[in-house]
Wavefront OBJ file of the C-alpha trace (Angstrom):
o trace
v 123.573 -77.068 183.666
v 120.301 -77.757 185.408
v 117.330 -78.941 183.381
v 114.914 -77.806 186.073
v 112.580 -75.057 184.915
v 110.722 -72.922 187.426
v 107.682 -71.018 186.179
v 105.980 -68.261 188.179
v 102.760 -66.335 187.574
v 101.546 -68.948 185.106
v 98.428 -68.544 182.968
v 97.108 -70.714 180.149
v 98.867 -68.399 177.678
v 102.287 -67.838 179.266
v 104.462 -67.572 182.340
v 105.411 -64.104 183.519
v 108.682 -65.489 184.931
v 110.781 -68.471 183.857
v 113.929 -69.358 185.779
v 116.267 -71.818 184.078
v 120.012 -72.460 183.786
v 120.953 -69.558 186.025
v 118.808 -66.933 184.317
v 115.499 -65.223 185.016
v 113.392 -64.456 181.931
v 110.474 -62.045 182.193
v 107.680 -61.989 179.647
v 107.237 -58.739 177.754
v 105.588 -56.252 180.100
v 103.019 -53.716 178.933
v 101.443 -50.947 180.993
v 98.131 -51.053 182.789
v 97.879 -47.298 182.144
v 97.024 -47.118 178.439
v 96.491 -43.935 176.456
v 98.878 -42.232 178.896
v 102.209 -40.578 178.198
v 105.143 -42.822 177.351
v 106.758 -41.679 180.607
v 103.750 -42.872 182.638
v 103.583 -46.144 180.718
v 107.312 -46.712 181.247
v 107.092 -46.027 185.007
v 104.210 -48.499 185.220
v 106.148 -51.211 183.401
v 109.371 -50.666 185.359
v 107.465 -50.935 188.644
v 106.019 -54.245 187.436
v 109.482 -55.446 186.402
v 110.828 -54.561 189.871
v 108.037 -56.614 191.468
v 108.505 -59.613 189.153
v 112.276 -59.614 189.654
v 111.682 -59.564 193.426
v 109.373 -62.577 193.042
v 112.278 -64.327 191.280
v 114.661 -63.414 194.112
v 116.693 -60.768 192.277
v 116.572 -57.071 191.479
v 117.496 -54.789 188.583
v 121.207 -54.964 189.473
v 121.059 -58.521 188.048
v 119.792 -57.420 184.601
v 121.868 -58.660 181.677
v 119.612 -57.843 178.726
v 116.561 -55.763 177.828
v 114.426 -55.631 174.711
v 112.209 -52.582 174.251
v 109.456 -52.003 171.735
v 108.161 -48.474 171.072
v 105.281 -47.684 168.715
v 106.956 -44.516 167.406
v 110.529 -43.142 167.365
v 109.172 -39.882 168.804
v 108.847 -41.718 172.152
v 112.558 -42.584 172.337
v 113.722 -39.546 174.357
v 110.870 -39.713 176.887
v 111.382 -43.444 177.325
v 115.141 -43.051 177.782
v 114.703 -40.347 180.447
v 112.666 -42.720 182.621
v 114.823 -45.760 181.799
v 118.104 -44.008 182.625
v 116.748 -42.775 185.975
v 115.675 -46.350 186.823
v 118.853 -48.221 185.840
v 121.444 -48.389 188.647
v 124.413 -46.171 187.784
v 127.190 -48.110 186.084
v 125.043 -51.269 185.707
v 123.061 -51.000 182.470
v 122.171 -54.268 180.722
v 122.668 -54.880 177.039
v 119.706 -53.423 175.211
v 117.812 -53.429 171.939
v 115.085 -50.885 171.209
v 112.924 -51.128 168.102
v 109.813 -49.594 166.638
v 106.837 -51.948 166.473
v 103.093 -51.938 166.436
v 101.976 -53.390 169.780
v 99.012 -55.692 170.313
v 97.410 -53.872 173.285
v 95.466 -50.786 172.107
v 96.690 -47.548 173.690
v 100.017 -49.119 174.611
v 103.142 -47.403 173.279
v 105.886 -49.357 175.072
v 106.701 -52.971 175.959
v 109.785 -54.230 177.793
v 111.184 -57.750 178.251
v 114.259 -58.411 180.406
v 116.631 -61.223 181.289
v 118.477 -61.262 184.616
v 121.059 -63.457 186.250
v 119.445 -65.705 188.846
v 120.712 -65.125 192.388
v 123.278 -67.900 192.859
v 123.539 -67.168 196.596
v 120.272 -68.976 197.347
l 1 2 3 4 5 6 7 8 9 10 11 12 13 14 15 16 17 18 19 20 21 22 23 24 25 26 27 28 29 30 31 32 33 34 35 36 37 38 39 40 41 42 43 44 45 46 47 48 49 50 51 52 53 54 55 56 57 58 59 60 61 62 63 64 65 66 67 68 69 70 71 72 73 74 75 76 77 78 79 80 81 82 83 84 85 86 87 88 89 90 91 92 93 94 95 96 97 98 99 100 101 102 103 104 105 106 107 108 109 110 111 112 113 114 115 116 117 118 119 120 121
């Protein structure tokens, strides 16, 4: 097991990507489009996740786990419609989805994922 830790998109508060011990960890992603429908917010976040995974040298086929926070259970169906269209068929990660108040006003969804690092590189 390597003790090397690679951090990408680092700010004083956090890293958006941490790669360690064969895994890629993404910080929780929230939408730029606030006060929009949950579908729009979810599309926005999933596009960001695609870009961050690419920066880490992997894609969504490497996902092993996802944690989702929704502000209200009424958003569950709309979220799932977008999520299921985005996930590659037959390759869903493990997943937890909970209701939570989120810290960014106008934000109804947050997603954090963990992916397997590309061992081919």
